[in-house]
C-alpha positions, 0 to 999 in steps of 0.5 A: 410131728406135725399133723396135716389134713388134706381136705376134699381130695375128690380124685385122690391125687395128693399122694400121686403128686407129693412124695409123702415118704420124703416128709415122713419124719416131719409130717403126718398126712391124712387125706380126706377124699369125701365131703363131710356130712356136716360141720359136727363130723368135720370137727370130730375128724379134724380136732387133732390136726395142726395144719389143713390143706384145703381146696378153695370154697369146698369145706367151709372154714367157718367161725364155729369150725375154726374155733373148735380146732384147738391144735390148728395153726396153719391153713393152706388154701388153693388160690390167693382168695377163698371166701369160705374161710372166716379170716377174722376168726382165723386171725383171732385164733392166731392161725396163719393162712397162706395161698397158692398161685392158680392158672386162670386159663382152665376156667376159660377153656371150660367156658368154651367147652360149655358153649360148644357143648350147648351150641352143637348139642354135644350131650344129646349126640354123645348119649344118642351115639351110645344108644345107636342113633345117628344125627338126631339134632341140628346145631348152631354156628358161633360165627356172627353171634354176639357174646355178652361177658359179665366181667372182663378181667383175666378170664373174661379177656381170654374168653373174648379172644377165643370168641374173636377167633371164632368170628363172633362179636363181643360186648361186656358189662361190669360195675367197674369195667375198664373202658380202655382195656375193653377198647384194646381187646376189641370188646364193646362196652354195653349197659347191663340191660342192653347186654341181656337183651342183645346177646346170643350167649351170656357168660359170667366172669366176675369175682363173687362178692355181695354186690354180685349176689343174685346179679341175675334174677327173673328180671334179667332172664325175662329180657334175654332172647328165647334163643340165647344161652347163659353160662356160669363158670364163676360162682353159683349165687351170682344167678338166682337159682330158683329163677333160673329153674323157672326160666328153664322150665318155661323154656324162656331161654334156650339153655344154660351151661353151669360149672358152679352151684349154690350148694356143692357137690350138687345134690343128686335130686337137685332140679337142675339135673333133670333139664334137657336144656341144662349142660352141667359140669361138677365144678371142674373149671380149675381141676387140672393136673397142672393146677393141682401140682401147683396147689399141693407143691406150694402148700408144702412149700408154704408150710415149710416156710411157716415153720422156718418163720419166713412164711410165703404167700400169706393171705392173713 
């Protein structure tokens, strides 16, 4: 019987989505709901498993971890891209890595939740309602404001279309911005510097890689308008965290909306947690019932296909 570990199922949904009894004669599933304290704990917990079902960029599949799991034959990840998997080591150890489809619209939706939350002071007003206060802040309107998008791919384009519906102006920059697509979407191409200088909201939607690491540092933050907001639903390391904390401390920007961080889960004593001008979410951009159903059902489908020597959605 194949031993399968389901990692980082924070909300304990695998057993709700998958009828494990249907596979009881084929697979032995074990669900891990908590984050491993360290890699040593992960190695001890996972050393007997043949297959891992993992969520994209949660528990890192490092060279040392993969090399320490002698029985591992299959890794099934959510999404078709996972920078937390050492693919070279997986290949060397003859481990098959497969992915799943993923809906991009939830990330765009969460982006707007953060923008609206910041513009209308939702966190403060909700907190104050529970304490018995009434109308303690004054919000801002979106209409007529300039939204600057770092990246105009699938998610960035969805965000741009919503901005247009709100009556906003939209500009965009990336290292490989498609000018034809920008024109068709009604988005103004702009240099990186001009985007940071002029935008009322800057929202990040590029695929993370080395070229975008520390894309936003004190230099970029210093030229933003004091009234502007920064939104990140992409990846934490795109923004230099220390420089962002300094900007929030000095109130050199109006605020930040984050769904992603350098270290996840975000430590309880992390400085970002203590700023009133920071609206924080626990990386829920892709965490929807629709996506989770797709992830886990396709992971099962992938594993079945591998055992039948007809693997699906192969990453490596």
